[in-house]
N, CA, C and O atoms as a printed pandas DataFrame, in Angstrom:
     atom_number atom_name residue_name chain_id  residue_number  x_coord  y_coord  z_coord
0              1         N          MET        A               1   -5.773    8.813   11.167
1              2        CA          MET        A               1   -6.462    9.482    9.928
2              3         C          MET        A               1   -7.604   10.412   10.283
3              4         O          MET        A               1   -8.522   10.097   11.041
4              5         N          PRO        A               2   -7.489   11.476    9.730
5              6        CA          PRO        A               2   -9.175   12.334    9.708
6              7         C          PRO        A               2  -10.201   11.921    9.274
7              8         O          PRO        A               2  -10.184   12.309    8.106
8              9         N          GLY        A               3  -11.254   11.292    9.459
9             10        CA          GLY        A               3  -12.512   11.053    9.153
10            11         C          GLY        A               3  -12.386    9.895    8.682
11            12         O          GLY        A               3  -13.218    9.616    7.820
12            13         N          ARG        A               4  -11.087    8.524    9.123
13            14        CA          ARG        A               4  -11.192    7.247    8.959
14            15         C          ARG        A               4  -11.209    6.347    9.530
15            16         O          ARG        A               4  -10.049    6.112    9.868
16            17         N          ASN        A               5  -12.135    5.314   10.038
17            18        CA          ASN        A               5  -12.079    4.546   11.136
18            19         C          ASN        A               5  -10.480    3.803   10.736
19            20         O          ASN        A               5   -9.904    3.886    9.651
20            21         N          VAL        A               6   -9.998    3.063   12.000
21            22        CA          VAL        A               6   -8.589    2.589   11.939
22            23         C          VAL        A               6   -9.006    0.885   11.183
23            24         O          VAL        A               6   -8.388    0.223   10.349
24            25         N          VAL        A               7  -10.334    0.608   11.930
25            26        CA          VAL        A               7  -11.233   -0.882   11.396
26            27         C          VAL        A               7  -11.550   -0.871    9.732
27            28         O          VAL        A               7  -11.173   -1.723    8.927
28            29         N          GLU        A               8  -12.238    0.167    9.490
29            30        CA          GLU        A               8  -12.680   -0.084    7.998
30            31         C          GLU        A               8  -11.654    0.399    6.998
31            32         O          GLU        A               8  -11.697    0.144    5.794
32            33         N          LEU        A               9  -10.448    1.336    7.789
33            34        CA          LEU        A               9   -9.318    1.271    6.745
34            35         C          LEU        A               9   -8.474   -0.334    6.654
35            36         O          LEU        A               9   -8.031   -0.809    5.608
36            37         N          THR        A              10   -8.414   -0.843    7.721
37            38        CA          THR        A              10   -7.793   -2.352    7.872
38            39         C          THR        A              10   -8.446   -3.284    6.805
39            40         O          THR        A              10   -7.839   -3.708    5.822
40            41         N          ARG        A              11   -9.875   -3.585    7.133
41            42        CA          ARG        A              11  -11.032   -4.442    6.191
42            43         C          ARG        A              11  -11.014   -3.777    4.403
43            44         O          ARG        A              11  -11.121   -4.576    3.473
44            45         N          ASP        A              12  -10.897   -2.572    4.198
45            46        CA          ASP        A              12  -10.881   -1.934    3.042
46            47         C          ASP        A              12   -9.152   -2.846    2.566
47            48         O          ASP        A              12   -9.048   -3.673    1.660
48            49         N          LEU        A              13   -8.461   -2.560    3.116
49            50        CA          LEU        A              13   -6.888   -3.085    2.774
50            51         C          LEU        A              13   -7.067   -4.841    2.709
51            52         O          LEU        A              13   -6.568   -5.527    1.817
52            53         N          ILE        A              14   -7.745   -5.286    3.654
53            54        CA          ILE        A              14   -8.010   -6.956    3.728
54            55         C          ILE        A              14   -8.587   -7.183    1.701
55            56         O          ILE        A              14   -8.583   -7.868    0.678
56            57         N          ARG        A              15   -8.972   -5.989    2.375
57            58        CA          ARG        A              15  -10.106   -6.360    0.339
58            59         C          ARG        A              15   -9.495   -6.158   -0.451
59            60         O          ARG        A              15  -10.303   -6.091   -1.377
60            61         N          CYS        A              16   -8.275   -5.936   -0.971
61            62        CA          CYS        A              16   -7.108   -5.708   -1.907
62            63         C          CYS        A              16   -6.722   -7.286   -2.146
63            64         O          CYS        A              16   -6.163   -7.672   -1.120
64            65         N          ALA        A              17   -6.804   -8.274   -3.048
65            66        CA          ALA        A              17   -6.265   -9.302   -2.939
66            67         C          ALA        A              17   -4.994   -8.817   -3.784
67            68         O          ALA        A              17   -4.923   -8.852   -5.013
68            69         N          SER        A              18   -3.654   -8.196   -2.596
69            70        CA          SER        A              18   -2.196   -7.598   -3.738
70            71         C          SER        A              18   -1.568   -8.682   -3.011
71            72         O          SER        A              18   -1.055   -8.856   -1.905
72            73         N          VAL        A              19   -1.857   -9.472   -4.269
73            74        CA          VAL        A              19   -0.403  -10.869   -4.242
74            75         C          VAL        A              19    0.571  -10.579   -5.254
75            76         O          VAL        A              19    0.219  -10.407   -6.421
76            77         N          THR        A              20    1.772  -10.511   -4.894
77            78        CA          THR        A              20    2.714   -9.888   -6.148
78            79         C          THR        A              20    2.578  -10.630   -7.525
79            80         O          THR        A              20    2.606  -11.832   -7.790
80            81         N          PRO        A              21    2.488   -9.994   -7.978
81            82        CA          PRO        A              21    3.200   -8.255   -8.106
82            83         C          PRO        A              21    1.958   -7.240   -8.233
83            84         O          PRO        A              21    2.177   -6.029   -8.242
84            85         N          LYS        A              22    0.665   -7.745   -8.330
85            86        CA          LYS        A              22   -0.420   -6.864   -8.172
86            87         C          LYS        A              22   -0.505   -6.454   -6.885
87            88         O          LYS        A              22   -0.117   -7.137   -5.937
88            89         N          ASP        A              23   -1.103   -5.124   -6.774
89            90        CA          ASP        A              23   -1.754   -3.900   -5.592
90            91         C          ASP        A              23   -3.222   -4.549   -5.190
91            92         O          ASP        A              23   -3.636   -5.202   -4.232
92            93         N          GLU        A              24   -3.866   -3.973   -6.566
93            94        CA          GLU        A              24   -5.230   -4.470   -6.652
94            95         C          GLU        A              24   -5.994   -2.777   -5.756
95            96         O          GLU        A              24   -7.065   -2.607   -5.174
96            97         N          GLY        A              25   -5.277   -2.190   -5.931
97            98        CA          GLY        A              25   -6.092   -0.859   -5.099
98            99         C          GLY        A              25   -5.530   -0.384   -3.925
99           100         O          GLY        A              25   -5.962    0.644   -3.404
100          101         N          ALA        A              26   -4.656   -0.992   -3.472
101          102        CA          ALA        A              26   -4.245   -1.160   -2.047
102          103         C          ALA        A              26   -3.351    0.145   -1.863
103          104         O          ALA        A              26   -3.479    0.833   -0.850
104          105         N          LEU        A              27   -2.148    0.576   -3.192
105          106        CA          LEU        A              27   -1.403    1.582   -3.029
106          107         C          LEU        A              27   -2.597    2.989   -3.330
107          108         O          LEU        A              27   -2.280    4.094   -2.890
108          109         N          ALA        A              28   -3.486    2.877   -3.837
109          110        CA          ALA        A              28   -4.406    3.627   -4.094
110          111         C          ALA        A              28   -5.048    4.503   -2.886
111          112         O          ALA        A              28   -4.962    5.684   -2.551
112          113         N          LEU        A              29   -5.686    3.439   -2.425
113          114        CA          LEU        A              29   -6.376    3.637   -1.242
114          115         C          LEU        A              29   -5.391    3.525    0.119
115          116         O          LEU        A              29   -6.070    3.536    1.145
116          117         N          LEU        A              30   -4.053    3.428    0.341
117          118        CA          LEU        A              30   -3.340    3.923    0.939
118          119         C          LEU        A              30   -2.556    5.684    0.653
119          120         O          LEU        A              30   -1.752    6.258    1.387
120          121         N          GLY        A              31   -2.856    5.926    0.000
121          122        CA          GLY        A              31   -2.086    7.152   -1.238
122          123         C          GLY        A              31   -3.252    8.838   -0.728
123          124         O          GLY        A              31   -3.200   10.002   -0.331
124          125         N          HIS        A              32   -4.217    7.657   -1.181
125          126        CA          HIS        A              32   -5.656    8.892   -0.582
126          127         C          HIS        A              32   -5.837    8.967    0.382
127          128         O          HIS        A              32   -6.405   10.047    0.552
128          129         N          VAL        A              33   -5.667    8.246    1.675
129          130        CA          VAL        A              33   -6.184    8.416    3.096
130          131         C          VAL        A              33   -4.611    9.437    3.741
131          132         O          VAL        A              33   -4.582   10.586    4.182
132          133         N          LEU        A              34   -3.463    8.425    3.545
133          134        CA          LEU        A              34   -2.315    9.568    3.789
134          135         C          LEU        A              34   -2.139   11.083    3.154
135          136         O          LEU        A              34   -1.586   12.040    3.695
136          137         N          ALA        A              35   -2.924   11.019    1.524
137          138        CA          ALA        A              35   -3.219   12.573    1.098
138          139         C          ALA        A              35   -3.589   13.516    1.935
139          140         O          ALA        A              35   -3.215   14.647    2.245
140          141         N          SER        A              36   -4.813   12.413    2.366
141          142        CA          SER        A              36   -5.753   13.720    3.164
142          143         C          SER        A              36   -5.435   13.793    4.671
143          144         O          SER        A              36   -6.034   14.542    5.442
144          145         N          ALA        A              37   -4.485   12.987    5.013
145          146        CA          ALA        A              37   -4.280   13.559    6.190
146          147         C          ALA        A              37   -3.241   14.653    5.843
147          148         O          ALA        A              37   -3.610   15.670    6.430
148          149         N          GLY        A              38   -2.307   14.852    5.273
149          150        CA          GLY        A              38   -1.278   16.285    4.642
150          151         C          GLY        A              38   -0.229   15.905    4.357
151          152         O          GLY        A              38    0.729   16.678    4.368
152          153         N          PHE        A              39   -0.066   14.227    3.921
153          154        CA          PHE        A              39    1.256   13.645    3.296
154          155         C          PHE        A              39    1.451   14.055    1.993
155          156         O          PHE        A              39    0.640   13.895    1.081
156          157         N          ALA        A              40    2.464   14.551    1.916
157          158        CA          ALA        A              40    2.798   14.322    0.043
158          159         C          ALA        A              40    2.896   12.764   -0.654
159          160         O          ALA        A              40    3.737   11.951   -0.271
160          161         N          VAL        A              41    2.225   12.567   -1.389
161          162        CA          VAL        A              41    2.696   10.742   -2.365
162          163         C          VAL        A              41    2.759   10.710   -3.281
163          164         O          VAL        A              41    2.094   11.234   -4.174
164          165         N          ASP        A              42    3.866    9.863   -3.275
165          166        CA          ASP        A              42    4.363    9.565   -4.366
166          167         C          ASP        A              42    4.230    8.487   -4.794
167          168         O          ASP        A              42    4.221    7.854   -3.738
168          169         N          THR        A              43    4.037    7.265   -6.098
169          170        CA          THR        A              43    4.208    5.810   -6.301
170          171         C          THR        A              43    5.141    5.902   -7.292
171          172         O          THR        A              43    5.003    6.557   -8.325
172          173         N          VAL        A              44    6.412    5.030   -6.880
173          174        CA          VAL        A              44    7.630    4.440   -7.738
174          175         C          VAL        A              44    7.146    3.353   -8.156
175          176         O          VAL        A              44    6.145    2.995   -7.535
176          177         N          THR        A              45    7.701    2.249   -9.529
177          178        CA          THR        A              45    7.965    1.512   -9.740
178          179         C          THR        A              45    9.062    0.850  -10.544
179          180         O          THR        A              45    9.524    1.067  -11.665
180          181         N          PHE        A              46    9.343   -0.100   -9.522
181          182        CA          PHE        A              46   10.870   -0.750   -9.769
182          183         C          PHE        A              46   10.472   -1.697  -10.627
183          184         O          PHE        A              46    9.375   -2.251  -10.554
184          185         N          SER        A              47   11.650   -2.021  -11.798
185          186        CA          SER        A              47   11.599   -3.001  -13.053
186          187         C          SER        A              47   12.977   -3.888  -12.860
187          188         O          SER        A              47   14.090   -3.394  -13.043
188          189         N          GLU        A              48   12.854   -4.679  -12.634
189          190        CA          GLU        A              48   14.184   -5.847  -13.148
190          191         C          GLU        A              48   14.002   -6.492  -14.006
191          192         O          GLU        A              48   12.877   -6.989  -14.049
192          193         N          SER        A              49   14.908   -6.811  -15.057
193          194        CA          SER        A              49   14.900   -7.471  -16.221
194          195         C          SER        A              49   14.183   -8.884  -16.009
195          196         O          SER        A              49   14.800   -9.417  -15.087
196          197         N          GLY        A              50   13.349   -9.577  -16.361
197          198        CA          GLY        A              50   12.825  -10.674  -16.363
198          199         C          GLY        A              50   11.971  -10.813  -15.079
199          200         O          GLY        A              50   11.548  -11.893  -14.665
200          201         N          GLN        A              51   11.751   -9.562  -14.464
201          202        CA          GLN        A              51   10.816   -9.841  -13.039
202          203         C          GLN        A              51    9.410   -8.951  -13.280
203          204         O          GLN        A              51    9.452   -7.978  -14.033
204          205         N          PRO        A              52    8.454   -9.244  -12.762
205          206        CA          PRO        A              52    7.182   -8.235  -13.139
206          207         C          PRO        A              52    7.432   -6.709  -12.389
207          208         O          PRO        A              52    7.967   -6.639  -11.282
208          209         N          ASP        A              53    7.180   -6.048  -12.801
209          210        CA          ASP        A              53    7.433   -4.656  -12.048
210          211         C          ASP        A              53    6.245   -4.161  -11.389
211          212         O          ASP        A              53    5.058   -4.037  -11.689
212          213         N          ILE        A              54    7.419   -3.775   -9.779
213          214        CA          ILE        A              54    6.548   -3.498   -8.755
214          215         C          ILE        A              54    6.169   -2.477   -8.225
215          216         O          ILE        A              54    7.193   -1.974   -7.761
216          217         N          ALA        A              55    5.066   -1.644   -7.925
217          218        CA          ALA        A              55    4.959   -0.386   -7.525
218          219         C          ALA        A              55    5.168   -0.630   -5.755
219          220         O          ALA        A              55    5.250   -1.619   -5.026
220          221         N          ASN        A              56    5.196    0.765   -5.572
221          222        CA          ASN        A              56    6.053    1.183   -3.821
222          223         C          ASN        A              56    5.287    2.665   -4.269
223          224         O          ASN        A              56    5.117    3.235   -5.346
224          225         N          LEU        A              57    4.818    3.052   -2.433
225          226        CA          LEU        A              57    4.525    4.194   -2.055
226          227         C          LEU        A              57    5.336    4.709   -1.147
227          228         O          LEU        A              57    5.907    4.095   -0.246
228          229         N          TYR        A              58    5.391    6.013   -1.424
229          230        CA          TYR        A              58    6.197    7.025   -0.466
230          231         C          TYR        A              58    5.423    8.008   -0.368
231          232         O          TYR        A              58    4.984    8.689   -1.294
232          233         N          ALA        A              59    5.231    8.119    0.716
233          234        CA          ALA        A              59    4.461    9.343    1.584
234          235         C          ALA        A              59    5.012    9.981    2.797
235          236         O          ALA        A              59    5.215    9.413    3.870
236          237         N          ARG        A              60    5.278   11.466    2.459
237          238        CA          ARG        A              60    5.853   12.247    3.757
238          239         C          ARG        A              60    5.308   13.909    4.001
239          240         O          ARG        A              60    5.099   14.866    3.255
240          241         N          ILE        A              61    5.229   13.695    5.235
241          242        CA          ILE        A              61    4.521   14.609    5.789
242          243         C          ILE        A              61    6.166   15.211    6.339
243          244         O          ILE        A              61    7.137   14.621    6.812
244          245         N          GLY        A              62    5.887   16.695    5.999
245          246        CA          GLY        A              62    7.073   17.518    6.658
246          247         C          GLY        A              62    7.864   17.878    5.647
247          248         O          GLY        A              62    7.846   17.207    4.615
248          249         N          THR        A              63    8.793   19.134    5.784
249          250        CA          THR        A              63    9.586   19.286    4.802
250          251         C          THR        A              63   10.851   19.648    5.066
251          252         O          THR        A              63   11.762   19.813    4.254
252          253         N          GLN        A              64   10.874   19.784    6.408
253          254        CA          GLN        A              64   12.469   20.041    7.009
254          255         C          GLN        A              64   12.000   18.632    7.836
255          256         O          GLN        A              64   11.199   17.698    7.873
256          257         N          SER        A              65   13.779   19.601    8.789
257          258        CA          SER        A              65   14.008   18.167    9.994
258          259         C          SER        A              65   13.342   18.271   11.008
259          260         O          SER        A              65   13.649   18.951   11.988
260          261         N          SER        A              66   12.238   17.523   10.859
261          262        CA          SER        A              66   11.905   16.010   11.067
262          263         C          SER        A              66   11.055   15.476   10.435
263          264         O          SER        A              66    9.934   15.885   10.737
264          265         N          CYS        A              67   11.079   14.586    9.531
265          266        CA          CYS        A              67    9.655   14.751    8.525
266          267         C          CYS        A              67    9.332   13.329    8.743
267          268         O          CYS        A              67   10.182   12.707    9.379
268          269         N          LEU        A              68    8.338   12.710    8.372
269          270        CA          LEU        A              68    8.308   11.247    8.871
270          271         C          LEU        A              68    7.741   11.020    7.642
271          272         O          LEU        A              68    7.069   11.943    7.182
272          273         N          MET        A              69    7.894    9.613    6.745
273          274        CA          MET        A              69    8.271    8.967    5.414
274          275         C          MET        A              69    7.467    7.547    5.843
275          276         O          MET        A              69    7.880    6.721    6.657
276          277         N          PHE        A              70    6.432    7.496    5.215
277          278        CA          PHE        A              70    5.975    5.980    5.158
278          279         C          PHE        A              70    7.028    5.257    3.303
279          280         O          PHE        A              70    6.995    5.932    2.275
280          281         N          ALA        A              71    7.705    4.035    3.374
281          282        CA          ALA        A              71    8.042    3.652    2.168
282          283         C          ALA        A              71    7.963    2.014    2.178
283          284         O          ALA        A              71    8.415    1.230    3.013
284          285         N          GLY        A              72    7.269    1.771    1.019
285          286        CA          GLY        A              72    7.072    0.514    0.873
286          287         C          GLY        A              72    6.094   -0.104   -0.049
287          288         O          GLY        A              72    5.450    0.622   -0.807
288          289         N          HIS        A              73    5.944   -1.281   -0.044
289          290        CA          HIS        A              73    5.522   -1.989   -1.135
290          291         C          HIS        A              73    4.098   -2.495   -0.443
291          292         O          HIS        A              73    4.032   -2.396    0.782
292          293         N          THR        A              74    2.781   -3.113   -1.270
293          294        CA          THR        A              74    1.689   -3.628   -0.195
294          295         C          THR        A              74    1.335   -4.985   -0.665
295          296         O          THR        A              74    0.195   -5.441   -0.576
296          297         N          ASP        A              75    2.409   -5.657   -1.199
297          298        CA          ASP        A              75    2.053   -7.148   -1.663
298          299         C          ASP        A              75    2.489   -8.424   -1.056
299          300         O          ASP        A              75    3.618   -8.373   -0.567
300          301         N          VAL        A              76    1.910   -9.489   -0.971
301          302        CA          VAL        A              76    2.428  -10.765   -0.708
302          303         C          VAL        A              76    2.685  -11.645   -0.995
303          304         O          VAL        A              76    2.530  -11.637   -2.217
304          305         N          VAL        A              77    3.159  -12.918   -0.585
305          306        CA          VAL        A              77    3.231  -13.677   -1.351
306          307         C          VAL        A              77    2.238  -14.261   -1.726
307          308         O          VAL        A              77    1.159  -13.870   -1.280
308          309         N          PRO        A              78    2.267  -15.393   -2.670
309          310        CA          PRO        A              78    0.861  -16.025   -3.396
310          311         C          PRO        A              78    0.134  -16.970   -2.226
311          312         O          PRO        A              78    0.880  -17.635   -1.507
312          313         N          PRO        A              79   -1.221  -17.035   -2.036
313          314        CA          PRO        A              79   -1.942  -17.553   -0.651
314          315         C          PRO        A              79   -1.738  -19.593   -0.773
315          316         O          PRO        A              79   -1.641  -20.511    0.041
316          317         N          GLY        A              80   -1.751  -19.509   -1.706
317          318        CA          GLY        A              80   -1.810  -21.314   -2.135
318          319         C          GLY        A              80   -3.013  -21.368   -2.544
319          320         O          GLY        A              80   -3.750  -20.553   -3.098
320          321         N          ASP        A              81   -3.156  -22.688   -2.125
321          322        CA          ASP        A              81   -4.644  -22.661   -2.866
322          323         C          ASP        A              81   -5.798  -22.278   -1.573
323          324         O          ASP        A              81   -5.521  -22.413   -0.381
324          325         N          PRO        A              82   -6.809  -21.898   -1.970
325          326        CA          PRO        A              82   -7.550  -20.962   -0.959
326          327         C          PRO        A              82   -8.546  -21.891   -0.691
327          328         O          PRO        A              82   -9.339  -21.739    0.239
328          329         N          GLU        A              83   -8.561  -22.989   -1.556
329          330        CA          GLU        A              83   -9.240  -23.952   -0.204
330          331         C          GLU        A              83   -9.211  -24.747    0.692
331          332         O          GLU        A              83  -10.123  -25.349    1.258
332          333         N          LYS        A              84   -8.243  -24.754    0.817
333          334        CA          LYS        A              84   -6.889  -25.058    2.402
334          335         C          LYS        A              84   -7.296  -24.250    3.018
335          336         O          LYS        A              84   -7.215  -24.742    4.144
336          337         N          TRP        A              85   -7.934  -22.773    3.194
337          338        CA          TRP        A              85   -7.604  -22.207    4.135
338          339         C          TRP        A              85   -9.040  -22.113    4.943
339          340         O          TRP        A              85  -10.081  -22.337    4.325
340          341         N          ARG        A              86   -9.057  -21.860    5.990
341          342        CA          ARG        A              86  -10.340  -21.772    6.964
342          343         C          ARG        A              86  -10.774  -20.545    7.526
343          344         O          ARG        A              86  -11.822  -20.258    8.104
344          345         N          PHE        A              87   -9.319  -19.578    7.123
345          346        CA          PHE        A              87   -9.926  -18.191    7.662
346          347         C          PHE        A              87   -9.146  -17.666    7.200
347          348         O          PHE        A              87   -9.090  -16.439    7.286
Protein backbone atom coordinates (compact mmCIF):
# COMPACT_ATOMS: atom_id res chain seq x y z
CA MET A 1 0.00 0.00 0.00
CA PRO A 2 1.41 3.39 -0.88
CA GLY A 3 3.05 5.07 2.08
CA ARG A 4 2.03 2.31 4.51
CA ASN A 5 4.48 -0.04 6.20
CA VAL A 6 3.08 -3.57 6.38
CA VAL A 7 4.44 -4.11 9.90
CA GLU A 8 2.81 -0.87 11.11
CA LEU A 9 -0.48 -1.85 9.48
CA THR A 10 -0.35 -5.26 11.15
CA ARG A 11 0.38 -3.68 14.53
CA ASP A 12 -2.50 -1.21 14.08
CA LEU A 13 -4.89 -4.04 13.17
CA ILE A 14 -3.79 -6.15 16.15
CA ARG A 15 -4.50 -3.16 18.41
CA CYS A 16 -8.15 -3.25 17.29
CA ALA A 17 -9.88 -5.50 19.81
CA SER A 18 -12.08 -6.95 17.08
CA VAL A 19 -13.92 -9.67 18.98
CA THR A 20 -17.24 -10.71 17.47
CA PRO A 21 -19.48 -8.73 16.94
CA LYS A 22 -17.36 -5.55 17.31
CA ASP A 23 -14.60 -4.56 14.90
CA GLU A 24 -13.29 -1.71 17.10
CA GLY A 25 -12.00 0.30 14.15
CA ALA A 26 -10.42 -2.49 12.10
CA LEU A 27 -12.81 -2.03 9.17
CA ALA A 28 -12.32 1.75 9.14
CA LEU A 29 -8.55 1.29 9.19
CA LEU A 30 -8.60 -1.24 6.34
CA GLY A 31 -11.10 0.88 4.41
CA HIS A 32 -8.85 3.94 4.69
CA VAL A 33 -5.73 2.05 3.61
CA LEU A 34 -7.49 0.39 0.67
CA ALA A 35 -9.23 3.62 -0.44
CA SER A 36 -5.87 5.43 -0.43
CA ALA A 37 -4.57 2.67 -2.72
CA GLY A 38 -7.38 3.27 -5.23
CA PHE A 39 -9.97 0.74 -4.10
CA ALA A 40 -13.70 1.51 -4.02
CA VAL A 41 -14.69 0.60 -0.45
CA ASP A 42 -18.13 -0.30 0.88
CA THR A 43 -19.22 -1.55 4.29
CA VAL A 44 -22.29 -3.76 4.60
CA THR A 45 -23.95 -4.84 7.82
CA PHE A 46 -25.42 -8.31 7.97
CA SER A 47 -28.30 -8.87 10.35
CA GLU A 48 -29.94 -12.05 11.53
CA SER A 49 -32.80 -12.30 13.99
CA GLY A 50 -31.52 -12.96 17.49
CA GLN A 51 -27.89 -12.34 16.53
CA PRO A 52 -25.75 -9.20 16.79
CA ASP A 53 -25.18 -7.27 13.57
CA ILE A 54 -21.86 -7.99 11.83
CA ALA A 55 -20.16 -5.39 9.64
CA ASN A 56 -18.28 -6.53 6.54
CA LEU A 57 -15.96 -4.69 4.20
CA TYR A 58 -15.94 -4.96 0.42
CA ALA A 59 -13.12 -3.32 -1.50
CA ARG A 60 -12.77 -3.47 -5.27
CA ILE A 61 -10.20 -2.09 -7.64
CA GLY A 62 -11.10 -1.98 -11.31
CA THR A 63 -14.47 -1.63 -12.98
CA GLN A 64 -14.11 -4.08 -15.87
CA SER A 65 -12.83 -7.61 -16.30
CA SER A 66 -10.58 -8.36 -14.54
CA CYS A 67 -10.80 -6.70 -11.15
CA LEU A 68 -9.62 -7.51 -7.65
CA MET A 69 -12.02 -7.60 -4.70
CA PHE A 70 -11.53 -8.10 -0.99
CA ALA A 71 -14.55 -9.36 0.95
CA GLY A 72 -14.85 -10.38 4.53
CA HIS A 73 -15.07 -9.30 8.12
CA THR A 74 -12.41 -8.59 10.72
CA ASP A 75 -13.65 -10.21 13.88
CA VAL A 76 -12.30 -13.10 15.90
CA VAL A 77 -13.70 -15.50 18.44
CA PRO A 78 -13.57 -14.36 22.10
CA PRO A 79 -10.08 -14.95 23.56
CA GLY A 80 -11.28 -16.46 26.83
CA ASP A 81 -9.58 -15.50 30.08
CA PRO A 82 -6.84 -12.95 29.21
CA GLU A 83 -4.98 -13.89 32.41
CA LYS A 84 -4.20 -17.30 30.88
CA TRP A 85 -2.39 -15.78 27.86
CA ARG A 86 1.39 -15.43 27.89
CA PHE A 87 1.67 -13.88 24.42
